[in-house]
C-alpha positions as CSV (number, residue, x, y, z in Angstrom):
1,M,47.5,57.7,8.1
2,L,44.5,56.3,9.9
3,Q,45.2,54.5,13.2
4,D,41.8,54.3,14.9
5,A,40.2,50.9,14.4
6,K,36.7,52.3,13.9
7,T,37.9,54.9,11.4
8,I,39.8,52.3,9.5
9,R,36.6,50.2,9.2
10,Y,34.7,53.2,7.9
11,Y,37.5,53.8,5.4
12,Q,37.3,50.2,4.1
13,R,33.5,50.5,3.8
14,I,33.7,53.7,1.9
15,T,36.5,52.7,-0.5
16,D,34.8,49.3,-1.2
17,A,31.6,51.1,-2.0
18,L,33.4,53.6,-4.3
19,V,35.0,50.8,-6.3
20,D,31.7,49.0,-6.5
21,Q,29.9,52.1,-7.7
22,W,32.6,52.8,-10.2
23,N,32.2,49.3,-11.6
24,R,28.5,49.9,-11.9
25,G,29.0,53.0,-14.1
26,Y,29.0,55.9,-11.6
27,R,31.7,58.5,-12.1
28,T,33.7,61.0,-10.1
29,D,31.0,63.5,-9.4
30,D,28.6,60.8,-8.2
31,L,31.4,59.3,-6.0
32,R,32.1,62.7,-4.5
33,R,28.4,63.2,-3.6
34,Y,28.4,59.7,-2.0
35,V,31.4,60.5,0.1
36,A,30.0,63.9,1.1
37,G,26.8,62.3,2.3
38,Y,28.6,59.5,4.1
39,L,30.9,61.9,5.9
40,A,28.0,64.2,6.7
41,A,26.2,61.2,8.3
42,L,29.2,60.4,10.3
43,R,29.5,64.0,11.6
44,H,25.8,64.1,12.4
45,S,25.7,60.8,14.2
46,D,28.9,61.6,16.3
47,A,30.0,58.0,15.6
48,V,33.6,59.2,15.3
49,E,35.4,62.2,16.7
50,P,35.3,65.2,14.3
51,Y,39.1,65.3,13.8
52,L,39.0,61.6,12.8
53,V,36.2,62.3,10.3
54,H,38.5,65.1,8.8
55,R,41.4,62.6,8.6
56,L,39.0,60.0,7.0
57,E,37.9,62.6,4.5
58,E,41.6,63.3,3.5
59,E,42.4,59.7,3.1
60,V,39.2,58.9,1.0
61,T,39.9,62.0,-1.2
62,R,43.4,60.7,-1.8
63,F,42.0,57.2,-2.6
64,M,39.5,58.8,-5.1
65,F,42.1,60.7,-7.0
66,D,44.5,57.7,-7.4
67,P,43.5,56.2,-10.8
68,S,45.1,52.9,-10.0
69,N,42.3,52.2,-7.5
70,F,39.7,52.2,-10.3
71,A,41.6,50.4,-13.0
72,E,40.1,47.1,-14.1
73,A,42.5,44.1,-14.1
74,Q,43.1,42.9,-17.6
75,P,43.1,39.1,-17.9
76,K,46.3,37.5,-19.1
77,P,46.0,36.2,-22.7
78,E,46.0,32.4,-22.8
79,L,49.0,31.0,-24.6
80,D,48.5,28.2,-27.0
81,Y,51.2,25.6,-26.5
82,R,50.5,23.2,-29.4
């Protein structure tokens, strides 16, 4: 579980971007490459401690492999009350 405020913000940014990319047609391999690049940039910039980047990577990986995060909401059918 992430507890550092900065790391939580990065998690939210990454997961929002993953869902957005999924909705635009990108699939799992593309998302993995995106995450790998994002995490590499975080490591390179020293924006977050290395152990927090590792935790972030674990949480984002867990997010990616949960299919409910990428399921589209189905609209409820309108009932005709005539």
